[in-house]
Structure formats: structure tokens, C-alpha cells
C-alpha positions in Angstrom: 22.4 30.9 4.5 21.3 34.3 3.0 20.7 32.8 -0.4 18.4 30.0 1.2 16.6 32.8 2.9 16.2 34.9 -0.1 14.9 31.9 -2.3 12.6 30.7 0.5 11.2 34.1 0.6 11.1 34.6 -2.9 9.1 31.2 -3.0 6.5 32.1 -0.5 6.1 35.5 -1.8 5.2 34.1 -5.4 3.2 31.7 -3.9 1.1 33.8 -2.0 0.8 36.4 -4.9 -0.4 33.2 -7.3 -2.8 32.0 -5.0 -5.6 34.5 -6.0 -4.8 34.1 -9.7 -5.3 30.3 -9.5 -8.3 30.6 -7.6 -10.0 32.9 -10.0 -8.7 30.6 -12.9 -9.7 27.3 -11.2 -13.0 28.1 -10.0 -15.5 25.5 -11.3 -12.9 23.6 -13.4 -12.1 19.8 -13.0 -8.3 19.1 -12.9 -8.4 16.1 -15.4 -5.1 14.4 -14.0 -6.3 14.5 -10.4 -7.1 11.3 -8.8 -10.7 11.0 -7.6 -10.2 9.5 -4.3 -7.1 10.9 -2.9 -5.9 10.8 0.7 -6.1 14.0 2.9 -3.4 16.6 3.0 -2.7 18.6 6.4 -2.7 22.0 4.5 -5.7 21.2 2.5 -6.7 20.4 -0.8 -6.6 23.9 -2.1 -3.1 24.0 -1.5 -2.4 20.7 -3.1 -4.2 21.7 -6.0 -2.7 25.2 -6.5 0.8 23.3 -6.4 -0.2 21.2 -9.5 -1.4 24.4 -11.0 2.1 26.1 -10.1 4.0 23.2 -11.3 2.1 23.3 -14.5 5.1 24.5 -17.0 7.5 21.9 -15.7 4.8 19.3 -16.4 3.9 20.7 -19.8 7.7 21.0 -20.3 8.2 17.2 -19.3 5.4 16.1 -21.6 6.6 17.9 -24.6 9.9 16.3 -23.9 8.3 13.0 -24.0 10.0 12.1 -20.6 8.7 9.2 -18.8 7.2 8.8 -15.4 10.1 6.5 -14.4 12.5 9.2 -15.0 10.9 11.1 -12.6 10.8 8.2 -10.3 14.5 7.8 -10.7 15.1 11.5 -10.3 13.1 11.4 -6.9 15.7 8.8 -5.6 18.8 10.7 -6.9 17.3 13.9 -5.0 16.8 11.7 -1.8 20.4 10.2 -2.1 21.8 13.7 -2.7 19.7 15.0 0.4 21.5 12.2 2.3 24.8 13.1 1.4 24.2 16.9 2.0 22.9 15.9 5.6 25.8 13.8 6.4 28.2 16.4 5.7 26.5 18.9 7.5 25.0 21.1 4.8 21.4 21.2 6.2 20.2 23.9 3.8 21.3 22.1 0.9 20.0 18.8 1.9 16.3 20.3 2.7 16.2 21.7 -0.9 16.9 18.3 -2.1 14.1 16.8 -0.1 11.6 19.3 -1.6 12.8 19.0 -4.9 12.7 15.1 -4.5 9.0 15.8 -3.3 8.3 17.7 -6.5 9.5 15.1 -8.9 7.5 12.6 -6.9 4.3 14.6 -7.5 5.1 15.0 -11.4 5.4 11.1 -12.3 1.9 10.4 -11.5 0.6 13.0 -13.4 2.6 12.7 -16.2 1.8 8.9 -16.2 -2.0 9.9 -16.3 -1.3 12.4 -19.1 0.4 9.8 -21.4 -2.0 6.9 -20.5 0.5 4.7 -19.2 -0.3 4.2 -15.4 -0.6 0.8 -14.4 0.4 -2.0 -11.9 4.1 -1.6 -13.2 4.3 2.2 -12.7 2.4 2.0 -9.5 4.9 -0.6 -8.2 7.9 1.5 -9.2 6.6 4.6 -7.6 5.8 3.5 -4.4 9.2 1.3 -4.1 11.6 4.1 -5.3 9.9 6.6 -2.9 11.3 4.3 -0.3 14.6 4.1 -1.6 14.5 8.0 -1.6 13.4 8.4 1.9 15.8 5.8 3.1 18.7 7.8 1.7 17.5 11.1 3.2 17.5 9.4 6.7 20.6 7.6 6.7 22.2 11.1 5.9 20.1 12.4 8.9 21.3 9.4 11.0 24.9 10.1 10.3 24.5 14.0 11.0 23.1 13.1 14.5 25.2 10.2 15.3 27.0 11.6 18.1 23.8 12.0 20.1 22.0 8.7 21.2 18.7 10.5 21.8 18.8 12.3 18.3 19.8 9.1 16.5 16.9 7.2 18.0 14.4 9.9 16.8 16.0 9.7 13.4 15.6 5.9 13.5 12.1 5.9 14.7 11.2 8.5 12.2 12.5 6.3 9.5 11.0 3.2 10.8 7.7 5.0 11.2 7.7 6.1 7.6 8.0 3.0 6.2 5.6 1.3 8.4 3.1 3.9 7.3 3.6 3.0 3.7 3.6 -0.7 4.5 0.2 -0.6 6.4 -1.4 0.8 3.5 0.1 -1.7 0.9 -0.6 -4.5 3.1 -4.2 -3.3 3.5 -4.4 -2.9 -0.2 -3.2 -6.5 -0.5 -6.2 -7.6 1.3 -8.8 -5.4 0.0 -8.8 -2.7 2.2 -7.9 1.0 0.6 -6.3 3.0 3.7 -5.4 6.8 2.9 -6.0 8.0 6.4 -3.5 9.7 8.7 -1.9 13.0 9.2 1.9 11.9 8.7 1.7 10.7 5.1 4.8 11.3 2.5 4.0 15.0 1.5 3.9 16.0 5.4 7.1 14.2 6.0 8.7 15.9 2.9 7.7 19.3 4.2 8.7 19.2 7.6 12.3 17.4 6.7 12.6 19.8 3.6 11.9 22.9 5.4 13.5 21.8 8.6 16.8 21.5 6.8 16.3 24.8 5.2 15.1 26.8 8.3 18.0 25.1 10.7 20.9 27.1 9.8 18.9 30.5 9.5 17.1 30.2 13.1 20.6 28.9 14.5 22.1 31.9 13.1 19.6 34.3 14.1 18.5 32.9 17.5 21.6 31.1 19.2 20.3 27.7 18.8 22.6 25.3 18.2 22.6 23.8 14.6 20.5 20.9 14.2 18.2 21.7 16.8 15.0 22.9 15.1 15.6 20.1 12.5 15.7 17.6 15.5 12.5 19.3 16.9 10.6 18.9 13.4 12.2 15.2 13.1 10.5 14.5 16.5 7.3 15.4 15.2 8.0 13.2 12.1 8.8 10.2 14.4 5.8 10.7 16.7 3.5 11.4 13.8 4.7 8.4 11.5 4.5 5.8 14.4 1.0 7.3 15.5 -0.2 7.2 11.8 1.0 3.6 11.4 -0.7 2.5 14.7 -3.9 4.1 13.7 -4.0 2.7 10.4 -3.2 -0.8 11.4 -6.1 -0.6 13.8 -8.4 1.1 10.9 -7.4 -1.5 8.3 -8.1 -4.4 11.1 -11.7 -3.4 12.0 -12.7 -3.5 8.2 -11.3 -7.1 8.0 -13.3 -8.3 10.9 
């Protein structure tokens, strides 16, 4: 637990210290690997672009080793399954780190594909589909962890269903010619809530007297409500543009 807290504080400290450096170096520059029309991110475009810059050394190393985007897709699935195993066995902090690392792999696969000039329908299909495998792996582990409580299990199930519906609504909309990237609970937001929820839960439980799993369940409730709401909003948004 102390190790998780130290790593987390170190990460946030490094992040805050590096943001002014990024802002100074990136002013007026265009990222050639950025997608022009990308969906919104709840923390803002600056934080998202900073993360791309922060993860730049890993990206450059992967390119120098000629790792394929599919390797990162599969790595994301592996982290998702690892998160599920960790959650199911009560190691919430480890599960949270696995979720965040899986999210990092998910970010890098698309950027590496664009850098290598190999992005296309096959890569897009594998990326979207394997992301769902990773999410299912993590949510199954959460369901096992919360299985003793029917309300908590219902929250986890709703979160999984809502997450899949958010992705399905977008995919089905694109299949009929409507590109939909709106909503506040997209994949990045889900990963952050579940990942940091898993990491912080044991720390908060030890310091506040909360039972273990309580904080994670609160954040899972946000995920469940947010994903179902986003899926419903996307359904209406797409339907209006098909009339």
C-alpha cells in the first residue's frame, strides 16, 4: 500500500513538474500523429496531448524495436486479464495499476500504427475489438470481487453493459454513416476511474476506516451511471441524424 502511494505521488509530482516544460516546448507545434477529429476528453485536450508527449520515450523505443501495433493491442488484453485476476483475488491496487498500464498500451497502438504508416481497417477492427476483451477481463474480476453483495454486483454488471453499449452505439452509428464521438464516459474516462479507484481504495480504507472496496464501488457507480447515460445520449444523437 505504501509502495502504491509512493509511486502515485511520484507520478503526479513528475506530471505536474513536466507540464510547464511540455507547454513551453509544444507551443505552436502540431503533433503529426494526432487524429484531427478526436472525441472529447473530460480532463481536456492539454492533458491528453501532454500524456502523448510524456509517453514519447516509450513510443520511440517501440518504433526503434519495430514493434507492431497489434503487439500493443495484445498487451492491452493481457493487462486487462491481469487486472481481472488481481481484482478477483482482492489485490485492488495491483488491479488498478494493470488497468492504467492497459490504457497506456491502448494509446500507443494507434500512434505506432500511424507512425509506421500501417493504419487501416484491419488495425481499427482489431483495436476496437481487443479493447472490449480487455474491458471484459477487468469487469469479470470486479464481479468476482463484489459477488457477495447483490447491489454491488448489479453496479459492476451495469458498468460492463454500459461500457459495451457506449462502444456499440459508436460502431453501429459509423456503420450507417454517422460518426459519433460525444459523451463524457468514453474509454479513457472509464480506465481512469477504475484504475485510480483500485489504487486509491486500499489507501483510503487504511486511512479513513472505510471498508475495502467502498471507494472503488463509488467510482464504479459513476462508471455505471455515466456509461449508460452516454450510451443513451449517443443513441438519441445518432438517431436524430438519420431522420
